[in-house]
C-alpha positions as CSV (number, residue, x, y, z in Angstrom):
1,M,-40.2,13.3,15.1
2,T,-37.9,10.5,16.7
3,E,-38.2,9.1,20.2
4,S,-35.1,8.4,22.5
5,I,-34.8,4.9,23.7
6,D,-33.6,4.0,26.9
7,R,-31.4,1.2,26.5
8,G,-30.6,0.9,30.5
9,P,-26.8,1.3,32.2
10,G,-24.1,0.2,29.6
11,F,-21.5,-2.3,30.5
12,W,-18.6,-0.1,31.7
13,D,-21.4,1.8,34.0
14,Y,-22.2,-1.8,34.8
15,L,-18.3,-2.1,36.2
16,K,-18.3,1.4,37.6
17,K,-21.1,0.4,39.6
18,R,-19.6,-2.7,41.2
19,Y,-16.4,-1.3,41.9
20,E,-18.0,1.7,44.0
21,A,-20.3,-1.2,46.0
22,R,-16.6,-2.6,46.8
23,R,-14.7,0.5,47.5
24,T,-14.5,-0.5,51.5
25,I,-13.0,-3.5,50.9
26,H,-10.4,-2.8,48.2
27,R,-7.4,-4.1,49.7
28,R,-3.9,-2.9,48.0
29,V,-1.7,-5.3,46.0
30,P,0.9,-6.9,48.6
31,W,3.8,-6.3,46.0
32,K,6.6,-5.7,48.3
33,G,7.3,-9.2,50.3
34,F,7.0,-11.0,46.8
35,A,9.2,-8.7,44.9
36,F,11.8,-9.0,47.7
37,S,11.6,-12.6,47.6
38,A,11.4,-13.1,43.5
39,I,14.5,-10.7,43.2
40,N,16.4,-12.8,45.5
41,A,15.6,-16.2,43.9
42,V,16.6,-15.1,40.7
43,A,19.0,-13.7,41.8
44,I,20.7,-16.7,43.4
45,A,20.0,-18.9,40.1
46,F,21.7,-16.3,38.2
47,F,25.0,-16.3,39.8
48,V,24.7,-19.9,41.5
49,F,23.1,-21.8,39.1
50,D,23.0,-20.4,35.5
51,R,26.2,-21.7,34.6
52,P,26.6,-25.3,35.9
53,L,22.9,-26.0,35.0
54,G,23.6,-24.4,31.4
55,M,26.2,-26.2,30.4
56,A,25.2,-29.4,32.0
57,A,22.0,-28.9,29.6
58,K,23.7,-30.1,26.8
59,D,24.8,-33.4,28.1
60,L,21.6,-34.5,29.7
61,A,19.5,-38.1,28.3
62,P,18.1,-37.6,24.8
63,P,14.9,-39.0,25.9
64,L,14.7,-36.8,28.2
65,I,15.6,-33.7,25.9
66,S,12.8,-35.0,24.0
67,I,10.1,-35.4,26.0
68,A,10.5,-31.9,27.4
69,G,10.4,-30.8,23.9
70,D,7.2,-32.1,23.4
71,V,5.8,-30.7,26.6
72,T,7.4,-27.2,26.6
73,D,5.0,-25.9,23.9
74,I,2.0,-26.0,26.5
75,G,3.4,-22.3,27.6
76,R,3.4,-21.2,23.9
77,F,0.9,-18.0,24.3
78,A,-1.0,-18.6,20.8
79,W,-2.1,-22.6,22.3
80,I,-3.2,-21.1,25.3
81,L,-4.8,-18.2,24.2
82,A,-6.5,-20.6,21.5
83,G,-7.9,-23.1,23.8
84,L,-9.2,-20.7,26.2
85,S,-10.9,-18.4,23.4
86,T,-12.2,-21.8,22.1
87,I,-13.6,-22.5,25.8
88,L,-15.1,-19.2,26.6
89,A,-17.0,-19.3,22.5
90,T,-18.2,-22.3,23.8
91,A,-19.6,-21.0,26.9
92,Y,-21.2,-18.4,25.3
93,L,-22.9,-20.6,22.9
94,V,-24.3,-23.2,25.5
95,R,-25.4,-20.2,27.1
96,R,-27.5,-19.3,24.9
97,R,-29.1,-22.3,24.6
98,L,-29.8,-22.4,28.5
99,W,-33.0,-21.5,29.7
100,K,-32.8,-22.5,33.1
101,V,-31.4,-19.5,35.2
102,R,-29.0,-21.8,37.3
103,G,-27.5,-23.2,34.1
104,R,-27.3,-19.9,32.4
105,F,-25.9,-18.3,35.7
106,R,-23.1,-21.2,35.9
107,M,-22.4,-20.8,32.4
108,I,-21.6,-16.9,32.7
109,Y,-19.8,-17.5,35.8
110,F,-17.7,-20.0,33.9
111,G,-17.0,-17.5,30.9
112,Q,-15.7,-15.0,33.4
113,M,-13.1,-17.2,34.9
114,T,-12.3,-17.9,31.4
115,A,-11.9,-14.1,30.6
116,Y,-9.5,-14.2,34.2
117,V,-7.2,-16.8,32.8
118,A,-7.0,-15.4,29.8
119,L,-6.5,-11.8,30.3
120,S,-4.0,-13.0,32.9
121,V,-1.7,-14.8,30.6
122,L,-2.5,-11.8,27.8
123,F,-1.3,-9.4,30.4
124,N,1.7,-11.2,31.3
125,A,2.4,-12.2,27.6
126,I,3.0,-8.1,27.1
127,V,4.4,-7.8,30.0
128,A,7.1,-10.5,29.4
129,N,8.1,-9.8,25.7
130,L,8.8,-5.9,26.4
131,L,11.0,-6.9,29.4
132,K,12.8,-9.6,26.9
133,F,13.4,-6.9,24.3
134,M,14.4,-4.4,26.6
135,I,16.8,-6.7,28.7
136,G,18.3,-8.7,25.5
137,R,20.1,-11.5,27.0
138,A,22.2,-14.2,25.4
139,R,20.5,-17.6,25.3
140,P,22.3,-20.6,26.8
141,L,22.6,-21.9,22.4
142,I,25.6,-19.5,22.4
143,Y,26.9,-19.7,25.7
144,D,30.0,-20.7,24.0
145,Q,30.5,-17.2,22.7
146,E,28.8,-15.2,25.0
147,G,28.6,-16.4,28.8
148,I,25.9,-15.9,31.3
149,F,27.0,-12.0,31.6
150,S,26.0,-11.3,27.9
151,F,23.1,-8.8,27.5
152,V,22.6,-6.6,24.5
153,P,19.3,-4.4,24.4
154,F,16.7,-3.8,22.3
155,N,17.8,-6.6,20.1
156,L,15.0,-8.5,18.0
157,D,17.3,-11.5,17.7
158,F,15.6,-14.8,19.0
159,L,19.1,-15.4,20.5
160,Y,19.4,-12.6,22.7
161,Q,15.7,-12.6,24.2
162,S,16.4,-14.9,27.4
163,F,15.4,-13.2,30.1
164,P,13.1,-13.7,31.4
165,S,11.5,-16.9,29.7
166,G,8.1,-16.4,28.1
167,H,7.1,-19.9,28.0
168,A,7.4,-19.7,32.0
169,A,6.2,-16.7,32.3
170,N,2.9,-17.7,30.7
171,I,3.1,-21.1,32.2
172,G,3.2,-19.0,35.5
173,A,0.3,-16.6,34.7
174,L,-1.9,-20.4,33.8
175,F,-1.1,-22.1,36.3
176,V,-1.0,-20.0,39.3
177,A,-4.3,-18.3,37.9
178,L,-6.0,-22.1,38.0
179,A,-4.8,-22.6,41.2
180,L,-6.7,-19.7,42.8
181,L,-9.8,-20.6,40.7
182,F,-9.5,-24.4,42.2
183,P,-7.8,-24.0,45.6
184,R,-8.3,-28.0,46.1
185,F,-5.6,-28.4,43.8
186,R,-3.2,-25.3,44.5
187,L,-0.9,-27.9,45.1
188,G,-1.2,-29.9,41.9
189,F,-1.1,-26.4,39.7
190,I,2.2,-25.0,40.8
191,G,4.2,-28.7,40.8
192,I,3.0,-28.6,37.3
193,G,3.5,-25.1,36.4
194,L,7.4,-25.6,37.9
195,W,8.1,-28.8,36.1
196,L,6.5,-27.2,33.0
197,G,9.0,-24.4,33.2
198,V,12.0,-26.4,34.3
199,T,11.7,-27.8,30.5
200,R,13.0,-24.4,29.1
201,V,16.3,-25.3,30.9
202,I,16.4,-29.2,29.7
203,I,16.0,-28.2,26.2
204,G,18.8,-25.5,26.1
205,V,16.6,-22.6,25.4
206,H,17.2,-20.7,28.7
207,Y,19.0,-20.3,32.0
208,P,17.6,-20.7,35.6
209,S,17.3,-17.7,36.4
210,D,15.2,-17.1,33.5
211,V,12.7,-19.3,34.2
212,A,13.0,-18.1,37.4
213,A,12.1,-14.7,37.0
214,G,9.2,-15.6,33.9
215,L,7.6,-18.1,36.8
216,A,7.5,-15.3,39.1
217,L,6.3,-12.9,36.2
218,G,3.5,-14.4,35.4
219,A,2.3,-15.7,39.3
220,W,2.5,-12.2,40.2
221,I,0.3,-11.1,37.9
222,A,-2.3,-13.7,37.8
223,F,-2.2,-12.5,41.7
224,A,-2.7,-9.3,40.8
225,T,-5.3,-9.5,37.9
226,S,-7.6,-11.8,40.6
227,I,-7.5,-8.5,43.0
228,L,-8.7,-6.5,40.0
229,F,-12.0,-9.0,39.3
230,A,-12.2,-9.2,43.0
231,R,-12.7,-5.1,42.7
232,F,-15.4,-5.8,40.9
233,G,-17.1,-8.5,42.2
234,L,-15.9,-11.2,39.2
235,V,-15.1,-14.3,39.9
236,F,-13.3,-13.7,43.4
237,S,-14.4,-12.3,46.6
238,I,-11.8,-10.6,49.6
239,G,-13.0,-10.6,52.9
240,R,-12.8,-7.2,55.0
241,D,-9.6,-8.9,56.6
242,G,-8.1,-9.1,53.4
243,G,-6.4,-12.9,52.6
244,W,-6.0,-14.3,49.2
245,P,-8.8,-13.8,46.5
246,T,-11.2,-16.5,47.0
247,P,-13.8,-17.9,44.2
248,R,-16.6,-16.5,44.6
249,L,-19.1,-19.1,43.1
250,S,-17.0,-22.3,43.4
251,R,-20.3,-24.6,45.0
252,L,-21.7,-23.7,41.1
253,L,-18.8,-25.8,39.7
């Protein structure tokens, strides 16, 4: 005769209860204003800056190109994911060894923060790479043959996957996520993200509009993911009057 064992509510039940408890303060993602601003910024970059800056990148000082080449791979998806996975695994192992409630709680919250950043970058990478494949814009590397108006949709060739910049999108997601987690350093994170995005133009693999679109896409996905987390009461909270998502437990850090 077997006895059933009550294991309590599962993980998804736990998330469902947290979601339902906050239903009355859920806010819609304000995408219209952001989309309008992003589309105009990309259009201006495309028609005004792509041709002159795409051509000028070939004549930049070699030391500048070398420095940009050294730091640009900070936006590589594999590097970001490996770093975040290491942090998340370390937090999990440390948490198991902590006995004090406050210490364990702090590490759990830190793990949630890392998961938020990782999911923001992951969601962004999926969307950005799908768009690159579907749009098929020619890179500045073949500007002399193709110009700035060459599009070959659904092309797997690296030379036709320029828009949007995947590195810039990853950078936008990473640094906007950090800016939301640490509001005190928001301007610094945004400034670093912008400069890292520009390195893609300096080394000649993307046009300015590619970078602008990538940064905007990554920033938007990080912001939308923060609202999703806030709806479950994880990492972020949003007041009843709306506003930016704010870290719930920043005092613990």
